[in-house]
Every structure is written in C-alpha cells, then in structure tokens.
C-alpha positions in Angstrom: 31.2 43.9 11.5 28.7 45.6 9.2 29.6 43.2 6.1 29.7 40.0 7.7 27.5 37.1 7.2 25.9 35.6 10.0 25.5 32.0 9.9 23.1 30.2 12.4 23.5 27.0 13.8 22.3 23.9 11.7 18.4 23.3 12.0 17.8 20.5 14.4 14.9 18.1 13.5 13.0 19.5 16.6 12.7 22.8 14.7 10.7 21.3 11.7 7.1 21.1 12.6 5.8 19.6 9.5 6.4 16.2 8.0 6.8 14.9 4.4 3.6 13.4 3.1 3.4 9.6 3.0 2.4 8.7 -0.7 0.2 5.6 -1.6 2.1 2.8 -3.3 0.1 2.6 -6.4 1.2 -1.0 -7.3 -0.1 -2.1 -4.1 -3.4 0.1 -4.6 -4.2 -1.6 -7.8 -3.8 -5.1 -6.5 -5.2 -5.1 -3.0 -8.3 -3.5 -1.4 -9.0 -2.9 2.3 -12.7 -3.8 3.6 -14.6 -1.7 5.8 -13.4 -4.1 8.9 -9.6 -3.5 8.0 -9.1 -6.8 6.2 -7.0 -7.0 2.9 -8.3 -8.7 -0.2 -6.8 -9.8 -3.2 -7.7 -11.6 -6.6 -6.9 -15.1 -7.3 -3.9 -15.3 -9.6 -3.8 -17.5 -13.0 -7.2 -16.5 -14.4 -6.7 -14.3 -17.3 -6.1 -17.0 -19.9 -6.2 -20.7 -20.6 -9.5 -20.9 -18.8 -10.7 -23.7 -20.9 -8.2 -26.0 -19.1 -9.5 -25.0 -15.7 -12.4 -27.0 -14.1 -15.7 -25.0 -13.6 -15.3 -25.2 -9.8 -12.0 -23.8 -9.9 -13.2 -20.9 -12.2 -15.9 -20.4 -9.8 -13.8 -20.3 -6.6 -11.5 -17.9 -8.4 -14.1 -15.3 -8.9 -14.4 -14.6 -5.4 -11.7 -12.5 -3.7 -9.4 -14.0 -1.1 -8.4 -12.5 2.2 -4.5 -11.8 2.5 -2.9 -13.5 5.4 -2.4 -11.1 8.3 1.5 -11.6 8.3 1.6 -10.4 4.8 -1.2 -7.7 5.2 0.7 -5.6 7.9 3.4 -4.2 5.4 1.0 -3.8 2.5 -1.4 -1.7 4.8 1.7 0.5 5.4 1.8 1.0 1.7 -1.7 2.4 1.9 -1.6 5.3 4.1 -5.1 6.7 3.2 -7.0 3.3 3.1 -8.0 3.1 -0.4 
C-alpha cells in the first residue's frame, strides 16, 4: 500500500565493507618501543629516586634498555597496531 513503511532485513556482517579502526593503547606506547627488527624494548624499573642507595654498576646497567620477553611481547604488540 502507498503509506506503508517497508523494512528491510537486518544487515548481515558481510554487507559491511569497512571495519572500525584499531586504536593505539597509549599506556603501552609510552612504556615500550618497537625496534626496527621488531623487538620490544622497555626501561628498567625503580630508577627514579633513592639512587644514592644503588650501586654505580646497577645504575649503569639500568641506563640501558632491556628487551621484553617474547611471551610478554606478543600481547603488547597487538596494542601497538601502527608500530610506534
């Protein structure tokens, strides 16, 4: 009839051609970096204060970035879809 509203069937997922954009997890982006070869690097924790109590050797070693273990790196890499 002329005044009736025609309702189509609900949209199926196959009809959508675009996907939602995956966002970067900013808390992970601030704490970790991905190297050119794909390894994840992190800072050594516990070196912001009370440094006089720590040995020179410990402070020197803490100044270098550490590699994240591969088992821990996999979920963290998913939080950084654009590499950063």
